[in-house]
C-alpha positions in Angstrom: 11.3 -0.4 43.5 9.4 1.2 46.4 7.4 -2.0 47.0 10.6 -4.1 47.1 12.2 -1.7 49.7 9.0 -1.7 51.8 8.8 -5.5 51.7 12.4 -5.8 52.8 11.9 -3.3 55.6 8.8 -5.1 56.8 10.4 -8.5 56.6 13.4 -7.3 58.6 11.5 -5.0 61.0 13.4 -1.9 59.8 11.7 1.3 60.9 14.0 3.9 59.4 16.1 3.4 56.2 18.6 6.0 54.8 18.9 5.9 51.0 21.7 7.3 48.7 21.8 7.5 44.9 18.1 7.8 44.6 18.5 9.8 41.3 15.6 11.9 42.5 15.7 15.3 40.9 13.3 17.0 43.4 12.6 17.5 47.1 9.5 15.5 47.9 7.5 13.6 50.5 5.5 10.5 49.5 3.1 9.1 52.1 2.2 5.5 51.4 0.1 3.0 53.3 2.8 1.8 55.7 5.8 4.0 55.0 6.6 7.6 54.2 9.4 8.5 51.8 11.4 11.8 52.0 13.7 12.9 49.2 16.3 15.5 48.7 17.4 15.8 45.2 17.4 19.3 43.8 20.6 19.8 42.0 22.3 23.1 42.8 24.2 23.1 39.5 22.2 25.2 37.1 23.9 23.7 34.0 23.2 20.1 34.9 20.2 17.9 35.1 22.0 15.0 36.8 21.7 14.6 40.5 22.6 12.1 43.2 19.7 12.3 45.5 19.3 11.1 49.1 16.3 10.2 51.2 14.7 8.4 54.1 12.0 5.7 54.3 10.3 5.7 57.6 7.6 3.4 59.0 4.4 5.4 59.6 4.6 4.4 63.2 7.6 6.8 63.4 6.8 9.2 60.6 4.1 10.8 62.8 7.0 12.1 65.0 8.8 13.9 62.2 8.8 17.5 63.1 10.9 18.9 60.3 12.4 17.8 57.0 15.2 19.8 55.6 16.4 18.8 52.1 19.7 20.7 52.3 21.2 19.5 49.0 21.1 16.6 46.6 23.6 15.0 48.9 22.3 15.9 52.4 18.8 15.5 54.0 18.0 16.1 57.7 15.0 14.9 59.7 14.1 16.2 63.2 12.0 14.0 65.4 9.9 15.4 68.2 10.1 13.4 71.4 11.0 14.2 75.0 14.1 15.6 73.4 14.6 16.3 69.7 16.5 13.8 67.6 18.3 14.8 64.4 19.0 12.3 61.6 21.3 13.5 58.8 21.7 11.3 55.7 24.7 12.1 53.5 26.2 10.9 50.2 29.8 12.1 49.9 31.2 12.4 46.4 33.4 9.6 45.1 37.2 10.0 44.8 37.1 11.3 41.2 35.2 14.6 41.5 37.2 17.8 42.0 38.3 18.4 45.6 36.2 21.6 45.8 33.0 19.5 45.4 34.0 17.3 48.4 35.1 20.2 50.5 31.7 21.9 49.8 29.8 18.8 51.2 32.1 18.6 54.3 31.6 22.3 55.0 27.8 21.9 54.7 27.8 19.0 57.1 29.8 21.1 59.6 27.4 24.0 59.2 24.3 21.7 59.7 25.8 19.9 62.8 26.7 23.3 64.3 23.0 24.2 64.2 22.0 21.0 66.0 24.4 21.5 69.0 22.4 21.6 72.2 19.2 20.5 70.4 19.3 16.8 71.2 21.4 14.0 69.8 22.4 14.1 66.1 23.1 10.9 64.1 24.9 11.1 60.8 24.5 8.2 58.4 25.0 7.5 54.8 27.6 6.7 52.2 31.0 8.3 53.0 32.6 6.8 49.9 35.6 6.0 52.2 38.8 4.6 50.7 41.0 2.3 52.6 44.3 3.9 51.7 46.3 7.0 52.5 44.6 10.3 52.7 45.1 12.4 49.5 44.1 15.9 50.7 43.8 18.0 53.9 40.1 17.1 54.5 40.8 13.4 54.3 43.8 13.9 56.6 41.6 15.4 59.2 39.3 12.3 59.1 41.8 9.6 58.3 44.8 10.9 60.2 47.4 10.1 57.5 
């Protein structure tokens, strides 16, 4: 799979790619010839071996500017780039509609906590899979985001 992703990135001149559902069960960095892979996949549930996993694939032209990698959870990873100003990239994977509300609220609160630490430290870009539904909000967190 890695070769296919790297071929696609090279063909389409993609320098940074955010991945979700990597099914990686560890936090890891894999340096390859042209790209560096960063994974966040440690599952905080002690009774479960299943994990979602998120990550980034970055061209080595840009990987040399990565100052910090923070694998927050199996659903959130953050990279900080050093430049004239710091740039924060946060990749997320929000739970689907079926999981208990507490699980989704936990992820939203963690995102808020992370973004609060980046205030005043350069731009922060949040990307990933929000698992958005195109219908009425079903709980208070969704109402904040969706408005209805």
